[in-house]
C-alpha positions as CSV (number, residue, x, y, z in Angstrom):
1,X,-31.5,60.6,87.5
2,X,-32.4,63.7,85.6
3,X,-33.5,64.0,82.0
4,X,-30.0,65.2,80.9
5,X,-28.5,62.2,82.5
6,X,-30.7,59.8,80.6
7,X,-29.9,61.5,77.3
8,X,-26.2,61.4,78.0
9,X,-26.4,57.6,78.8
10,X,-28.1,56.9,75.5
11,X,-25.6,59.0,73.6
12,X,-22.7,57.1,75.3
13,X,-24.2,53.7,74.4
14,X,-24.5,54.4,70.6
15,X,-21.1,56.1,70.3
16,X,-19.4,54.4,67.4
17,X,-16.0,52.6,68.0
18,X,-13.4,52.9,65.3
19,X,-10.7,50.4,64.7
20,X,-8.2,52.9,63.2
21,X,-7.7,56.4,64.6
22,X,-7.3,57.9,61.1
23,X,-10.7,56.7,59.9
24,X,-13.4,59.4,60.0
25,X,-16.9,58.7,61.5
26,X,-19.5,57.7,59.1
27,X,-23.0,56.2,59.1
28,X,-21.5,52.8,58.5
29,X,-19.4,52.9,61.7
30,X,-18.9,49.7,63.7
31,X,-21.1,49.6,66.8
32,X,-20.2,47.9,70.1
33,X,-20.4,44.1,70.3
34,X,-23.6,44.2,72.4
35,X,-25.4,46.2,69.7
36,X,-24.3,43.7,67.1
37,X,-26.2,40.9,68.9
38,X,-29.4,42.8,68.3
39,X,-30.7,41.8,64.9
40,X,-32.1,45.2,64.1
41,X,-31.0,48.2,62.1
42,X,-30.5,51.5,64.0
43,X,-31.6,54.7,62.5
44,X,-29.8,57.5,64.5
45,X,-30.7,61.1,63.6
46,X,-30.7,63.8,66.3
47,X,-31.9,61.5,69.1
48,X,-33.4,63.2,72.1
49,X,-35.8,62.4,74.9
50,X,-38.8,63.5,72.7
51,X,-37.4,61.9,69.5
52,X,-36.0,58.5,70.7
53,X,-34.1,56.0,68.6
54,X,-36.2,54.1,66.0
55,X,-35.4,50.4,65.8
56,X,-36.6,48.9,62.5
57,X,-36.4,45.1,61.9
58,X,-34.1,43.8,59.3
59,X,-35.7,43.2,55.9
60,X,-35.2,39.6,54.9
61,X,-35.5,38.4,51.3
62,X,-37.6,35.2,50.9
63,X,-35.9,32.3,49.0
64,X,-37.6,31.6,45.7
65,X,-40.3,29.0,46.1
66,X,-39.8,25.7,44.2
67,X,-42.1,24.8,41.5
68,X,-44.3,21.8,42.2
69,X,-43.0,18.7,40.5
70,X,-45.4,17.0,38.2
71,X,-45.3,13.4,37.2
72,X,-44.6,12.9,33.6
73,X,-46.1,9.7,32.2
74,X,-44.8,7.9,29.2
75,X,-46.7,8.7,26.0
76,X,-47.5,6.0,23.5
77,X,-47.1,6.4,19.8
78,X,-50.6,5.0,19.2
79,X,-53.4,2.8,20.6
80,X,-52.4,-0.8,21.2
81,X,-53.8,-4.1,22.3
82,X,-53.5,-6.7,25.1
83,X,-53.0,-10.3,24.4
84,X,-51.9,-13.6,25.9
85,X,-48.6,-15.2,25.2
86,X,-49.1,-18.7,23.8
87,X,-45.5,-19.8,23.2
88,X,-42.7,-19.8,20.6
89,X,-42.3,-21.6,17.3
90,X,-40.4,-21.6,14.1
91,X,-41.7,-19.6,11.1
92,X,-40.5,-20.3,7.6
93,X,-40.6,-17.3,5.2
94,X,-41.3,-17.6,1.5
95,X,-37.6,-17.5,0.8
96,X,-36.9,-20.4,3.2
97,X,-35.5,-18.3,5.9
98,X,-36.1,-19.6,9.4
99,X,-37.4,-17.0,11.9
100,X,-38.0,-17.7,15.6
101,X,-41.3,-16.1,16.5
102,X,-43.5,-15.7,19.6
103,X,-47.2,-16.4,19.1
104,X,-49.6,-14.1,20.9
105,X,-53.3,-14.8,21.0
106,X,-56.3,-12.6,21.8
107,X,-59.2,-13.6,24.0
108,X,-62.5,-11.7,24.2
109,X,-61.9,-8.0,25.0
110,X,-59.8,-5.1,23.9
111,X,-62.7,-2.8,24.3
112,X,-62.5,0.9,25.1
113,X,-63.7,1.4,28.7
114,X,-63.0,5.1,29.2
115,X,-61.7,8.1,27.3
116,X,-59.7,10.6,29.3
117,X,-59.2,14.2,28.1
118,X,-57.4,17.3,29.3
119,X,-60.6,18.8,30.5
120,X,-61.7,15.8,32.6
121,X,-58.5,14.2,33.8
122,X,-55.7,16.6,32.8
123,X,-54.3,14.4,30.1
124,X,-55.4,12.4,27.0
125,X,-55.6,8.7,27.3
126,X,-57.7,5.7,26.3
127,X,-58.4,3.0,28.8
128,X,-58.7,-0.5,27.3
129,X,-60.1,-3.6,28.9
130,X,-59.2,-7.2,28.1
131,X,-60.2,-10.8,29.0
132,X,-63.8,-11.4,29.9
133,X,-64.6,-12.9,33.3
134,X,-67.6,-13.6,35.5
135,X,-69.2,-10.9,37.5
136,X,-68.2,-12.3,40.9
137,X,-64.5,-12.1,39.9
138,X,-64.6,-8.3,40.1
139,X,-65.3,-5.9,42.9
140,X,-68.3,-3.6,43.0
141,X,-66.3,-0.5,42.2
142,X,-64.9,-2.3,39.1
143,X,-68.3,-3.5,38.1
144,X,-69.7,0.0,38.5
145,X,-66.9,1.5,36.4
146,X,-67.5,-0.9,33.5
147,X,-71.3,-0.7,33.7
148,X,-71.0,3.1,33.4
149,X,-69.4,2.6,30.0
150,X,-71.7,-0.2,29.1
151,X,-68.9,-2.7,28.8
152,X,-68.9,-6.5,29.7
153,X,-66.9,-7.5,32.8
154,X,-63.2,-7.5,31.9
155,X,-60.2,-8.6,34.0
156,X,-57.4,-6.3,32.9
157,X,-57.6,-2.5,32.4
158,X,-54.7,-0.5,31.0
159,X,-54.3,3.0,29.6
160,X,-52.6,4.2,26.4
161,X,-51.7,7.8,26.7
162,X,-52.0,9.5,23.3
163,X,-51.5,13.0,21.9
164,X,-55.1,13.0,20.7
165,X,-58.1,10.9,21.6
166,X,-60.4,11.9,18.7
167,X,-62.3,9.0,17.2
168,X,-62.5,6.9,20.4
169,X,-65.6,6.3,22.4
170,X,-66.6,3.9,25.2
171,X,-67.6,0.4,24.3
172,X,-65.7,0.6,21.0
173,X,-64.0,-2.7,20.0
174,X,-60.4,-2.5,18.8
175,X,-59.6,-4.7,15.8
176,X,-56.1,-6.1,15.3
177,X,-56.1,-5.8,11.5
178,X,-57.1,-2.1,11.7
179,X,-54.3,-1.2,14.1
180,X,-51.3,-3.3,12.9
181,X,-50.1,-4.9,9.7
182,X,-47.3,-7.3,8.8
183,X,-43.9,-5.7,8.9
184,X,-44.8,-3.1,11.6
185,X,-42.5,-2.5,14.5
186,X,-44.1,-2.7,18.0
187,X,-43.1,-2.4,21.6
188,X,-44.0,-5.4,23.7
189,X,-44.4,-5.2,27.5
190,X,-44.9,-7.9,30.0
191,X,-43.8,-9.4,33.3
192,X,-40.6,-11.5,33.1
193,X,-40.4,-15.0,34.5
194,X,-39.6,-15.0,38.2
195,X,-36.5,-17.0,39.1
196,X,-36.4,-16.4,42.9
197,X,-33.3,-15.4,44.9
198,X,-30.2,-15.8,42.8
199,X,-26.5,-15.0,43.2
200,X,-24.4,-12.6,41.4
201,X,-23.2,-15.0,38.7
202,X,-26.6,-16.0,37.5
203,X,-28.3,-12.6,38.2
204,X,-25.6,-10.3,36.8
205,X,-23.3,-12.6,34.8
206,X,-20.4,-12.2,37.2
207,X,-17.2,-14.3,36.8
208,X,-16.5,-17.0,39.3
209,X,-13.4,-17.4,41.3
210,X,-10.8,-20.3,41.0
211,X,-12.3,-23.7,41.7
212,X,-9.1,-25.1,43.1
213,X,-8.9,-26.3,46.8
214,X,-6.8,-23.3,47.8
215,X,-9.4,-20.8,46.8
216,X,-11.9,-19.6,49.4
217,X,-14.0,-17.7,46.9
218,X,-15.7,-19.9,44.2
219,X,-19.0,-18.2,43.6
220,X,-19.0,-15.6,46.3
221,X,-19.6,-12.0,45.5
222,X,-16.4,-10.6,47.0
223,X,-15.7,-7.1,48.1
224,X,-18.7,-4.7,47.8
225,X,-16.9,-1.4,48.7
226,X,-14.1,0.3,50.6
227,X,-13.9,0.3,54.4
228,X,-13.2,3.8,55.9
229,X,-14.1,5.8,52.8
230,X,-16.9,5.9,51.9
231,X,-17.7,3.4,54.7
232,X,-21.0,2.3,53.1
233,X,-22.4,0.4,50.1
234,X,-23.4,2.6,47.2
235,X,-27.1,2.4,46.2
236,X,-27.6,0.3,43.1
237,X,-24.7,-2.1,43.7
238,X,-25.1,-5.3,41.8
239,X,-25.6,-8.0,44.5
240,X,-27.5,-11.2,45.0
241,X,-31.3,-10.8,45.2
242,X,-34.7,-11.6,43.6
243,X,-34.3,-12.2,39.9
244,X,-37.1,-11.7,37.4
245,X,-40.8,-11.1,38.1
246,X,-40.5,-7.4,37.0
247,X,-42.2,-5.4,34.2
248,X,-40.0,-5.2,31.1
249,X,-40.5,-3.7,27.6
250,X,-38.8,-5.1,24.5
251,X,-38.7,-2.3,21.9
252,X,-38.9,-2.4,18.1
253,X,-39.9,-6.0,17.5
254,X,-41.2,-6.9,14.0
255,X,-44.6,-8.4,13.3
256,X,-44.0,-11.3,11.0
257,X,-47.5,-12.8,10.5
258,X,-51.1,-11.9,11.4
259,X,-53.5,-14.8,11.2
260,X,-57.1,-13.5,11.3
261,X,-58.6,-17.0,11.4
262,X,-56.7,-18.2,14.5
263,X,-56.7,-14.7,15.9
264,X,-53.0,-14.7,16.6
265,X,-50.0,-12.5,15.8
266,X,-46.5,-13.8,15.4
267,X,-43.7,-11.4,16.5
268,X,-40.0,-12.0,15.7
269,X,-37.9,-12.8,18.8
270,X,-38.8,-13.4,22.4
271,X,-41.1,-11.4,24.6
272,X,-41.2,-11.2,28.4
273,X,-43.1,-13.8,30.5
274,X,-44.1,-17.4,30.2
275,X,-47.0,-18.9,28.2
276,X,-50.3,-17.6,29.6
277,X,-48.9,-14.2,30.7
278,X,-50.5,-10.9,29.8
279,X,-48.8,-9.1,27.0
280,X,-49.2,-5.4,26.0
281,X,-48.5,-4.5,22.3
282,X,-48.2,-0.9,21.2
283,X,-46.7,0.8,18.1
284,X,-43.0,1.4,18.5
285,X,-42.0,4.8,19.6
286,X,-39.7,6.7,17.2
287,X,-38.7,10.1,18.4
288,X,-39.3,12.8,15.8
289,X,-41.6,10.6,13.8
290,X,-44.5,9.5,15.9
291,X,-43.4,10.9,19.2
292,X,-42.4,14.6,19.7
293,X,-38.8,15.4,20.6
294,X,-39.7,17.3,23.8
């Protein structure tokens, strides 16, 4: 085939096809179907054998990248303490009013084991240790961590994330009377009493069915969702399962009495856990007062 024949075949291939006879040719003309399958843009300007067609790839815009999600930890209103739940009792105020209180005692401990700052760890926090134990009760990494701060062997380590850690240093002992006083509101955290596998009536306070002989549903859960639509059980559906044994926080409890001689504190109301459980006491968080709104 001659050179003229090759040029004529190329010109025939890119000839635009118009859907309406009255429409005039333009640069945005519709190309044949086989050219649409090529994901490129054609730049056609005086094509010849010496100046062939230039096929440039389509420019694609990248989707905006997502920002990395950062874990936001809960910030405490102030430094707190760890104690041991001793039980509940009745406290009589000077006016004769009867107040049910929970007695929390303090064993040896509540010592600052580490101070974390923005420069070293990316956030401000104070790590506190509680309850002295023998050396063999801890692992070598735990012992090395405590020996670095010059602290005695302690069983429990917890952090209190604060807005500022000024005034705290390792091996500093925290005193109850300096942190709290009678009448303060505190947030108490602990592990609730485990009750094992329970049904919906005990676990979620469901109502039971009729107890007559004709009923086939006395304490059964009943329907848990539709059949065809949605054809599944929604996540979070209240059903029988393990009850208790989870970490819970009771907010804004009042300190009724602080006994320095017995080293106990009496808090109005009930706190999570059974006697002997570990309890965490921190100042109550009040947004806008001791916790920023954002």
